Steps between C-alpha positions, in 0.01 A plus 500: 500500500665267251777576260711323242874463497625458144740211444497173307187394691235730640438447873239636737617723783289659771570791734333752725483861389651751743240721672619800300469299175857571388665159532447129564554330833596137560474383141534126442465250222169311507551248217808294570536314171677608180194494271322787329267628778300808399295664778172667403275546803446471873211308652236737645629438856863575393617167643603340169637590157353370174751433225559301184794263478649259248627269776305204357594561135201717399400828666244429773333702778631476857422653838760531772432623851761748621582283804535173306801363308302323225239613246164334439410418138156652436451419132651251258440495126671396176471868404710777648333655805618853572417815695284383793278764659 
């Protein structure tokens, strides 16, 4: 599960859902920078989150594994890249 926390910069957080589905367990921030990081999808194996970020000046597509501190840039373009699936 991913969710957004609204503030001056959107960050990606991850957490486990309680077995009864009523609350989150052990939530933590995945993206550790102060850029606009908008999560959109999980990889099929649920080991990484796909998100767009403006960390390089223009929105680009990134993938970050849930056990890694840094994101991998998947696509770069002069145009804005948003909403990875």
